[in-house]
Biopython code that builds the backbone (N, CA, C, O; Angstrom):
import numpy as np
from Bio.PDB.StructureBuilder import StructureBuilder

atoms = [
    (1, "MET", "N", (27.475, -25.395, 1.280)),
    (1, "MET", "CA", (26.622, -24.306, 0.900)),
    (1, "MET", "C", (25.208, -24.868, 0.700)),
    (1, "MET", "O", (25.033, -25.919, 0.084)),
    (2, "ASN", "N", (24.233, -24.178, 1.212)),
    (2, "ASN", "CA", (22.854, -24.627, 1.134)),
    (2, "ASN", "C", (22.099, -23.797, 0.093)),
    (2, "ASN", "O", (21.931, -22.592, 0.279)),
    (3, "HIS", "N", (21.649, -24.410, -0.985)),
    (3, "HIS", "CA", (20.900, -23.706, -2.026)),
    (3, "HIS", "C", (19.432, -24.049, -1.899)),
    (3, "HIS", "O", (19.070, -25.203, -1.671)),
    (4, "HIS", "N", (18.593, -23.048, -2.046)),
    (4, "HIS", "CA", (17.152, -23.256, -1.971)),
    (4, "HIS", "C", (16.556, -23.120, -3.360)),
    (4, "HIS", "O", (16.827, -22.153, -4.072)),
    (5, "LEU", "N", (15.755, -24.080, -3.734)),
    (5, "LEU", "CA", (15.076, -24.009, -5.014)),
    (5, "LEU", "C", (13.781, -23.236, -4.862)),
    (5, "LEU", "O", (13.136, -23.284, -3.815)),
    (6, "HIS", "N", (13.414, -22.538, -5.889)),
    (6, "HIS", "CA", (12.158, -21.808, -5.888)),
    (6, "HIS", "C", (11.022, -22.801, -6.091)),
    (6, "HIS", "O", (11.125, -23.715, -6.909)),
    (7, "GLU", "N", (9.969, -22.622, -5.364)),
    (7, "GLU", "CA", (8.790, -23.461, -5.503)),
    (7, "GLU", "C", (7.729, -22.702, -6.279)),
    (7, "GLU", "O", (7.731, -21.471, -6.294)),
    (8, "PRO", "N", (6.807, -23.437, -6.934)),
    (8, "PRO", "CA", (5.722, -22.747, -7.630)),
    (8, "PRO", "C", (4.967, -21.833, -6.661)),
    (8, "PRO", "O", (4.678, -22.216, -5.527)),
    (9, "GLY", "N", (4.658, -20.637, -7.117)),
    (9, "GLY", "CA", (3.958, -19.674, -6.259)),
    (9, "GLY", "C", (4.890, -18.797, -5.454)),
    (9, "GLY", "O", (4.455, -17.834, -4.822)),
    (10, "ASP", "N", (6.175, -19.126, -5.473)),
    (10, "ASP", "CA", (7.148, -18.304, -4.748)),
    (10, "ASP", "C", (7.626, -17.160, -5.640)),
    (10, "ASP", "O", (7.534, -17.219, -6.866)),
    (11, "ARG", "N", (8.127, -16.140, -4.999)),
    (11, "ARG", "CA", (8.757, -15.046, -5.722)),
    (11, "ARG", "C", (10.160, -14.910, -5.175)),
    (11, "ARG", "O", (10.365, -14.458, -4.048)),
    (12, "HIS", "N", (11.104, -15.299, -5.973)),
    (12, "HIS", "CA", (12.515, -15.229, -5.581)),
    (12, "HIS", "C", (12.750, -15.952, -4.263)),
    (12, "HIS", "O", (13.544, -15.509, -3.433)),
    (13, "GLY", "N", (12.056, -17.064, -4.081)),
    (13, "GLY", "CA", (12.257, -17.878, -2.904)),
    (13, "GLY", "C", (11.465, -17.447, -1.686)),
    (13, "GLY", "O", (11.513, -18.125, -0.659)),
    (14, "ALA", "N", (10.735, -16.341, -1.764)),
    (14, "ALA", "CA", (9.961, -15.850, -0.620)),
    (14, "ALA", "C", (8.504, -16.255, -0.780)),
    (14, "ALA", "O", (7.892, -15.986, -1.813)),
    (15, "ARG", "N", (7.961, -16.886, 0.215)),
    (15, "ARG", "CA", (6.549, -17.272, 0.198)),
    (15, "ARG", "C", (5.686, -16.026, 0.272)),
    (15, "ARG", "O", (5.962, -15.116, 1.054)),
    (16, "GLN", "N", (4.653, -15.986, -0.534)),
    (16, "GLN", "CA", (3.728, -14.861, -0.539)),
    (16, "GLN", "C", (2.512, -15.224, 0.307)),
    (16, "GLN", "O", (1.996, -16.337, 0.206)),
    (17, "PRO", "N", (2.053, -14.294, 1.140)),
    (17, "PRO", "CA", (0.854, -14.566, 1.938)),
    (17, "PRO", "C", (-0.359, -14.627, 1.021)),
    (17, "PRO", "O", (-0.301, -14.240, -0.146)),
    (18, "GLU", "N", (-1.447, -15.117, 1.573)),
    (18, "GLU", "CA", (-2.686, -15.146, 0.817)),
    (18, "GLU", "C", (-3.032, -13.740, 0.364)),
    (18, "GLU", "O", (-2.736, -12.769, 1.060)),
    (19, "ARG", "N", (-3.649, -13.628, -0.782)),
    (19, "ARG", "CA", (-4.062, -12.319, -1.281)),
    (19, "ARG", "C", (-5.265, -11.822, -0.508)),
    (19, "ARG", "O", (-6.066, -12.601, 0.009)),
    (20, "PHE", "N", (-5.371, -10.507, -0.442)),
    (20, "PHE", "CA", (-6.504, -9.880, 0.219)),
    (20, "PHE", "C", (-7.746, -10.085, -0.636)),
    (20, "PHE", "O", (-7.697, -9.916, -1.854)),
    (21, "ASP", "N", (-8.843, -10.444, -0.014)),
    (21, "ASP", "CA", (-10.102, -10.662, -0.720)),
    (21, "ASP", "C", (-10.730, -9.307, -1.051)),
    (21, "ASP", "O", (-11.136, -8.586, -0.141)),
    (22, "PRO", "N", (-10.817, -8.947, -2.331)),
    (22, "PRO", "CA", (-11.389, -7.650, -2.706)),
    (22, "PRO", "C", (-12.817, -7.441, -2.208)),
    (22, "PRO", "O", (-13.271, -6.303, -2.097)),
    (23, "GLN", "N", (-13.523, -8.523, -1.910)),
    (23, "GLN", "CA", (-14.884, -8.385, -1.376)),
    (23, "GLN", "C", (-14.871, -7.778, 0.023)),
    (23, "GLN", "O", (-15.907, -7.332, 0.518)),
    (24, "ARG", "N", (-13.713, -7.761, 0.655)),
    (24, "ARG", "CA", (-13.573, -7.173, 1.987)),
    (24, "ARG", "C", (-12.960, -5.775, 1.934)),
    (24, "ARG", "O", (-12.519, -5.250, 2.956)),
    (25, "ALA", "N", (-12.933, -5.177, 0.759)),
    (25, "ALA", "CA", (-12.273, -3.881, 0.552)),
    (25, "ALA", "C", (-12.846, -2.777, 1.435)),
    (25, "ALA", "O", (-12.125, -1.848, 1.800)),
    (26, "ALA", "N", (-14.121, -2.861, 1.782)),
    (26, "ALA", "CA", (-14.724, -1.828, 2.635)),
    (26, "ALA", "C", (-13.982, -1.713, 3.967)),
    (26, "ALA", "O", (-13.947, -0.636, 4.562)),
    (27, "HIS", "N", (-13.394, -2.804, 4.436)),
    (27, "HIS", "CA", (-12.634, -2.767, 5.695)),
    (27, "HIS", "C", (-11.413, -1.856, 5.568)),
    (27, "HIS", "O", (-10.987, -1.245, 6.548)),
    (28, "LEU", "N", (-10.857, -1.768, 4.368)),
    (28, "LEU", "CA", (-9.682, -0.921, 4.163)),
    (28, "LEU", "C", (-10.035, 0.565, 4.240)),
    (28, "LEU", "O", (-9.188, 1.400, 4.556)),
    (29, "ASP", "N", (-11.297, 0.882, 3.945)),
    (29, "ASP", "CA", (-11.742, 2.276, 3.951)),
    (29, "ASP", "C", (-12.410, 2.685, 5.260)),
    (29, "ASP", "O", (-12.937, 3.792, 5.370)),
    (30, "ASP", "N", (-12.390, 1.805, 6.241)),
    (30, "ASP", "CA", (-13.017, 2.086, 7.529)),
    (30, "ASP", "C", (-12.266, 3.219, 8.231)),
    (30, "ASP", "O", (-11.064, 3.105, 8.471)),
    (31, "PRO", "N", (-12.968, 4.322, 8.565)),
    (31, "PRO", "CA", (-12.310, 5.460, 9.241)),
    (31, "PRO", "C", (-11.621, 5.071, 10.550)),
    (31, "PRO", "O", (-10.727, 5.785, 11.006)),
    (32, "ALA", "N", (-12.014, 3.971, 11.151)),
    (32, "ALA", "CA", (-11.376, 3.529, 12.398)),
    (32, "ALA", "C", (-9.891, 3.223, 12.186)),
    (32, "ALA", "O", (-9.102, 3.276, 13.129)),
    (33, "ARG", "N", (-9.518, 2.905, 10.952)),
    (33, "ARG", "CA", (-8.094, 2.646, 10.661)),
    (33, "ARG", "C", (-7.250, 3.876, 10.942)),
    (33, "ARG", "O", (-6.098, 3.762, 11.360)),
    (34, "PHE", "N", (-7.820, 5.052, 10.713)),
    (34, "PHE", "CA", (-7.070, 6.284, 10.942)),
    (34, "PHE", "C", (-6.837, 6.536, 12.428)),
    (34, "PHE", "O", (-5.909, 7.257, 12.794)),
    (35, "LYS", "N", (-7.664, 5.954, 13.281)),
    (35, "LYS", "CA", (-7.434, 6.079, 14.723)),
    (35, "LYS", "C", (-6.208, 5.270, 15.118)),
    (35, "LYS", "O", (-5.427, 5.684, 15.975)),
    (36, "TYR", "N", (-6.049, 4.114, 14.486)),
    (36, "TYR", "CA", (-4.914, 3.235, 14.778)),
    (36, "TYR", "C", (-3.613, 3.827, 14.233)),
    (36, "TYR", "O", (-2.592, 3.856, 14.920)),
    (37, "LEU", "N", (-3.672, 4.301, 12.978)),
    (37, "LEU", "CA", (-2.491, 4.879, 12.346)),
    (37, "LEU", "C", (-2.925, 6.050, 11.469)),
    (37, "LEU", "O", (-3.213, 5.872, 10.286)),
    (38, "PRO", "N", (-2.970, 7.251, 12.054)),
    (38, "PRO", "CA", (-3.414, 8.426, 11.296)),
    (38, "PRO", "C", (-2.451, 8.753, 10.149)),
    (38, "PRO", "O", (-1.240, 8.582, 10.288)),
    (39, "PRO", "N", (-2.989, 9.223, 9.015)),
    (39, "PRO", "CA", (-2.117, 9.613, 7.906)),
    (39, "PRO", "C", (-1.058, 10.631, 8.316)),
    (39, "PRO", "O", (0.060, 10.601, 7.803)),
    (40, "SER", "N", (-1.397, 11.520, 9.226)),
    (40, "SER", "CA", (-0.412, 12.516, 9.672)),
    (40, "SER", "C", (0.793, 11.838, 10.316)),
    (40, "SER", "O", (1.919, 12.321, 10.192)),
    (41, "GLU", "N", (0.561, 10.722, 11.001)),
    (41, "GLU", "CA", (1.668, 9.976, 11.620)),
    (41, "GLU", "C", (2.510, 9.287, 10.546)),
    (41, "GLU", "O", (3.734, 9.217, 10.657)),
    (42, "VAL", "N", (1.849, 8.783, 9.517)),
    (42, "VAL", "CA", (2.577, 8.159, 8.403)),
    (42, "VAL", "C", (3.461, 9.195, 7.719)),
    (42, "VAL", "O", (4.626, 8.924, 7.427)),
    (43, "VAL", "N", (2.913, 10.382, 7.463)),
    (43, "VAL", "CA", (3.688, 11.466, 6.848)),
    (43, "VAL", "C", (4.894, 11.803, 7.724)),
    (43, "VAL", "O", (5.999, 11.978, 7.209)),
    (44, "ARG", "N", (4.697, 11.894, 9.033)),
    (44, "ARG", "CA", (5.803, 12.210, 9.946)),
    (44, "ARG", "C", (6.869, 11.121, 9.900)),
    (44, "ARG", "O", (8.060, 11.422, 9.831)),
    (45, "MET", "N", (6.445, 9.850, 9.939)),
    (45, "MET", "CA", (7.396, 8.739, 9.955)),
    (45, "MET", "C", (8.187, 8.653, 8.645)),
    (45, "MET", "O", (9.379, 8.346, 8.657)),
    (46, "LEU", "N", (7.530, 8.921, 7.531)),
    (46, "LEU", "CA", (8.206, 8.804, 6.237)),
    (46, "LEU", "C", (9.166, 9.944, 5.970)),
    (46, "LEU", "O", (10.158, 9.774, 5.262)),
    (47, "ASP", "N", (8.876, 11.106, 6.532)),
    (47, "ASP", "CA", (9.766, 12.258, 6.389)),
    (47, "ASP", "C", (10.139, 12.509, 4.915)),
    (47, "ASP", "O", (11.312, 12.653, 4.571)),
    (48, "VAL", "N", (9.110, 12.557, 4.063)),
    (48, "VAL", "CA", (9.323, 12.775, 2.636)),
    (48, "VAL", "C", (9.764, 14.225, 2.415)),
    (48, "VAL", "O", (9.117, 15.148, 2.910)),
    (49, "PRO", "N", (10.850, 14.431, 1.683)),
    (49, "PRO", "CA", (11.328, 15.802, 1.450)),
    (49, "PRO", "C", (10.357, 16.583, 0.554)),
    (49, "PRO", "O", (9.561, 15.985, -0.169)),
    (50, "PRO", "N", (10.426, 17.910, 0.604)),
    (50, "PRO", "CA", (9.578, 18.720, -0.273)),
    (50, "PRO", "C", (9.763, 18.304, -1.737)),
    (50, "PRO", "O", (10.875, 18.036, -2.192)),
    (51, "ALA", "N", (8.646, 18.262, -2.452)),
    (51, "ALA", "CA", (8.623, 17.871, -3.868)),
    (51, "ALA", "C", (9.189, 16.464, -4.083)),
    (51, "ALA", "O", (9.714, 16.155, -5.153)),
    (52, "GLY", "N", (9.075, 15.618, -3.056)),
    (52, "GLY", "CA", (9.581, 14.253, -3.147)),
    (52, "GLY", "C", (8.611, 13.319, -3.847)),
    (52, "GLY", "O", (7.579, 13.737, -4.373)),
    (53, "LYS", "N", (8.969, 12.049, -3.837)),
    (53, "LYS", "CA", (8.146, 11.003, -4.447)),
    (53, "LYS", "C", (7.885, 9.929, -3.409)),
    (53, "LYS", "O", (8.760, 9.580, -2.616)),
    (54, "LEU", "N", (6.667, 9.412, -3.428)),
    (54, "LEU", "CA", (6.272, 8.381, -2.471)),
    (54, "LEU", "C", (5.550, 7.283, -3.231)),
    (54, "LEU", "O", (4.666, 7.565, -4.040)),
    (55, "VAL", "N", (5.919, 6.020, -2.976)),
    (55, "VAL", "CA", (5.252, 4.883, -3.598)),
    (55, "VAL", "C", (4.601, 4.060, -2.502)),
    (55, "VAL", "O", (5.260, 3.626, -1.557)),
    (56, "ASP", "N", (3.292, 3.848, -2.639)),
    (56, "ASP", "CA", (2.537, 3.024, -1.706)),
    (56, "ASP", "C", (2.372, 1.650, -2.343)),
    (56, "ASP", "O", (1.491, 1.451, -3.179)),
    (57, "PHE", "N", (3.230, 0.693, -1.943)),
    (57, "PHE", "CA", (3.163, -0.672, -2.455)),
    (57, "PHE", "C", (2.074, -1.423, -1.708)),
    (57, "PHE", "O", (2.023, -1.380, -0.478)),
    (58, "GLY", "N", (1.208, -2.107, -2.433)),
    (58, "GLY", "CA", (0.093, -2.801, -1.797)),
    (58, "GLY", "C", (-0.932, -1.802, -1.304)),
    (58, "GLY", "O", (-1.437, -1.913, -0.187)),
    (59, "ALA", "N", (-1.236, -0.824, -2.144)),
    (59, "ALA", "CA", (-2.088, 0.302, -1.751)),
    (59, "ALA", "C", (-3.544, -0.073, -1.501)),
    (59, "ALA", "O", (-4.280, 0.691, -0.876)),
    (60, "GLY", "N", (-3.962, -1.223, -1.975)),
    (60, "GLY", "CA", (-5.361, -1.609, -1.774)),
    (60, "GLY", "C", (-6.305, -0.619, -2.432)),
    (60, "GLY", "O", (-6.190, -0.349, -3.628)),
    (61, "THR", "N", (-7.229, -0.082, -1.668)),
    (61, "THR", "CA", (-8.191, 0.880, -2.200)),
    (61, "THR", "C", (-7.609, 2.290, -2.275)),
    (61, "THR", "O", (-8.268, 3.205, -2.770)),
    (62, "GLY", "N", (-6.395, 2.471, -1.794)),
    (62, "GLY", "CA", (-5.737, 3.770, -1.879)),
    (62, "GLY", "C", (-6.065, 4.717, -0.746)),
    (62, "GLY", "O", (-5.751, 5.905, -0.825)),
    (63, "THR", "N", (-6.692, 4.215, 0.312)),
    (63, "THR", "CA", (-7.106, 5.071, 1.423)),
    (63, "THR", "C", (-5.963, 5.935, 1.932)),
    (63, "THR", "O", (-6.119, 7.148, 2.072)),
    (64, "TYR", "N", (-4.826, 5.332, 2.208)),
    (64, "TYR", "CA", (-3.696, 6.108, 2.730)),
    (64, "TYR", "C", (-3.035, 6.931, 1.631)),
    (64, "TYR", "O", (-2.677, 8.086, 1.866)),
    (65, "ALA", "N", (-2.867, 6.367, 0.440)),
    (65, "ALA", "CA", (-2.223, 7.107, -0.648)),
    (65, "ALA", "C", (-2.991, 8.390, -0.958)),
    (65, "ALA", "O", (-2.388, 9.443, -1.165)),
    (66, "ILE", "N", (-4.302, 8.303, -0.988)),
    (66, "ILE", "CA", (-5.130, 9.474, -1.284)),
    (66, "ILE", "C", (-4.989, 10.517, -0.181)),
    (66, "ILE", "O", (-4.825, 11.703, -0.468)),
    (67, "GLU", "N", (-5.052, 10.089, 1.063)),
    (67, "GLU", "CA", (-4.902, 11.032, 2.182)),
    (67, "GLU", "C", (-3.523, 11.669, 2.195)),
    (67, "GLU", "O", (-3.387, 12.864, 2.455)),
    (68, "LEU", "N", (-2.496, 10.866, 1.911)),
    (68, "LEU", "CA", (-1.134, 11.414, 1.888)),
    (68, "LEU", "C", (-0.995, 12.451, 0.774)),
    (68, "LEU", "O", (-0.347, 13.480, 0.961)),
    (69, "ALA", "N", (-1.602, 12.183, -0.380)),
    (69, "ALA", "CA", (-1.546, 13.137, -1.494)),
    (69, "ALA", "C", (-2.279, 14.428, -1.134)),
    (69, "ALA", "O", (-1.850, 15.514, -1.523)),
    (70, "ARG", "N", (-3.371, 14.314, -0.402)),
    (70, "ARG", "CA", (-4.111, 15.515, 0.026)),
    (70, "ARG", "C", (-3.307, 16.329, 1.030)),
    (70, "ARG", "O", (-3.309, 17.560, 0.992)),
    (71, "MET", "N", (-2.619, 15.628, 1.928)),
    (71, "MET", "CA", (-1.864, 16.319, 2.971)),
    (71, "MET", "C", (-0.576, 16.939, 2.441)),
    (71, "MET", "O", (-0.104, 17.948, 2.964)),
    (72, "ARG", "N", (-0.017, 16.335, 1.408)),
    (72, "ARG", "CA", (1.258, 16.811, 0.855)),
    (72, "ARG", "C", (1.131, 16.976, -0.654)),
    (72, "ARG", "O", (1.656, 16.155, -1.406)),
    (73, "PRO", "N", (0.438, 18.032, -1.116)),
    (73, "PRO", "CA", (0.262, 18.218, -2.565)),
    (73, "PRO", "C", (1.577, 18.433, -3.317)),
    (73, "PRO", "O", (1.610, 18.334, -4.544)),
    (74, "ASP", "N", (2.649, 18.723, -2.597)),
    (74, "ASP", "CA", (3.952, 18.903, -3.242)),
    (74, "ASP", "C", (4.631, 17.575, -3.565)),
    (74, "ASP", "O", (5.623, 17.547, -4.293)),
    (75, "VAL", "N", (4.102, 16.471, -3.027)),
    (75, "VAL", "CA", (4.717, 15.156, -3.187)),
    (75, "VAL", "C", (3.972, 14.369, -4.269)),
    (75, "VAL", "O", (2.742, 14.361, -4.310)),
    (76, "GLU", "N", (4.729, 13.717, -5.131)),
    (76, "GLU", "CA", (4.145, 12.842, -6.152)),
    (76, "GLU", "C", (3.889, 11.486, -5.505)),
    (76, "GLU", "O", (4.833, 10.793, -5.127)),
    (77, "VAL", "N", (2.618, 11.102, -5.375)),
    (77, "VAL", "CA", (2.243, 9.840, -4.738)),
    (77, "VAL", "C", (1.814, 8.852, -5.813)),
    (77, "VAL", "O", (0.958, 9.156, -6.644)),
    (78, "THR", "N", (2.417, 7.666, -5.791)),
    (78, "THR", "CA", (2.068, 6.591, -6.712)),
    (78, "THR", "C", (1.543, 5.420, -5.889)),
    (78, "THR", "O", (2.205, 4.965, -4.956)),
    (79, "ALA", "N", (0.354, 4.936, -6.234)),
    (79, "ALA", "CA", (-0.248, 3.800, -5.533)),
    (79, "ALA", "C", (-0.157, 2.563, -6.423)),
    (79, "ALA", "O", (-0.594, 2.588, -7.574)),
    (80, "LEU", "N", (0.406, 1.489, -5.894)),
    (80, "LEU", "CA", (0.560, 0.240, -6.634)),
    (80, "LEU", "C", (-0.103, -0.906, -5.873)),
    (80, "LEU", "O", (-0.083, -0.945, -4.643)),
    (81, "ASP", "N", (-0.682, -1.825, -6.615)),
    (81, "ASP", "CA", (-1.220, -3.043, -6.017)),
    (81, "ASP", "C", (-1.164, -4.122, -7.085)),
    (81, "ASP", "O", (-1.405, -3.851, -8.262)),
    (82, "GLU", "N", (-0.843, -5.351, -6.675)),
    (82, "GLU", "CA", (-0.719, -6.428, -7.655)),
    (82, "GLU", "C", (-2.061, -6.996, -8.082)),
    (82, "GLU", "O", (-2.128, -7.756, -9.048)),
    (83, "GLN", "N", (-3.127, -6.644, -7.385)),
    (83, "GLN", "CA", (-4.441, -7.171, -7.711)),
    (83, "GLN", "C", (-5.244, -6.147, -8.525)),
    (83, "GLN", "O", (-5.574, -5.075, -8.017)),
    (84, "PRO", "N", (-5.556, -6.470, -9.769)),
    (84, "PRO", "CA", (-6.321, -5.538, -10.602)),
    (84, "PRO", "C", (-7.639, -5.107, -9.957)),
    (84, "PRO", "O", (-8.076, -3.972, -10.143)),
    (85, "GLU", "N", (-8.273, -6.004, -9.201)),
    (85, "GLU", "CA", (-9.536, -5.660, -8.541)),
    (85, "GLU", "C", (-9.351, -4.499, -7.570)),
    (85, "GLU", "O", (-10.215, -3.628, -7.461)),
    (86, "MET", "N", (-8.224, -4.489, -6.869)),
    (86, "MET", "CA", (-7.968, -3.418, -5.908)),
    (86, "MET", "C", (-7.682, -2.115, -6.646)),
    (86, "MET", "O", (-8.125, -1.051, -6.215)),
    (87, "LEU", "N", (-6.952, -2.186, -7.743)),
    (87, "LEU", "CA", (-6.674, -0.974, -8.519)),
    (87, "LEU", "C", (-7.952, -0.397, -9.110)),
    (87, "LEU", "O", (-8.099, 0.822, -9.202)),
    (88, "ASN", "N", (-8.880, -1.267, -9.513)),
    (88, "ASN", "CA", (-10.162, -0.777, -10.014)),
    (88, "ASN", "C", (-10.919, -0.031, -8.923)),
    (88, "ASN", "O", (-11.571, 0.975, -9.203)),
    (89, "LEU", "N", (-10.842, -0.506, -7.693)),
    (89, "LEU", "CA", (-11.499, 0.183, -6.575)),
    (89, "LEU", "C", (-10.813, 1.513, -6.290)),
    (89, "LEU", "O", (-11.467, 2.491, -5.927)),
    (90, "LEU", "N", (-9.519, 1.545, -6.452)),
    (90, "LEU", "CA", (-8.757, 2.766, -6.195)),
    (90, "LEU", "C", (-9.120, 3.861, -7.188)),
    (90, "LEU", "O", (-9.181, 5.035, -6.823)),
    (91, "ARG", "N", (-9.359, 3.489, -8.430)),
    (91, "ARG", "CA", (-9.672, 4.468, -9.462)),
    (91, "ARG", "C", (-10.995, 5.111, -9.155)),
    (91, "ARG", "O", (-11.452, 5.973, -9.906)),
]
sb = StructureBuilder()
sb.init_structure("model")
sb.init_model(0)
sb.init_chain("A")
sb.init_seg("    ")
for serial, (resi, resn, name, xyz) in enumerate(atoms, 1):
    if name == "N":
        sb.init_residue(resn, " ", resi, " ")
    sb.init_atom(name, np.array(xyz, "f"), 0.0, 1.0, " ", f" {name:<3s}", serial, name[0])
structure = sb.get_structure()
């Protein structure tokens, strides 16, 4: 049996990628992102039931979470991010 030890900086043995630089947050709000993946397509793919709940993990500035909440006012949208700087931008 092969056991893996957790290393410093790991979370449950999974390496975490570098954190997003909050100084580049404007890139997250670039309208061109919606051309690549429109919020309407995200809503279709997620197929959230009426009056459902949606959690956006790693929401960044909340660009998609905000649009999804606007498109589906019946859905409770929660935006989460591990970086306080990003949550401050979202507010």
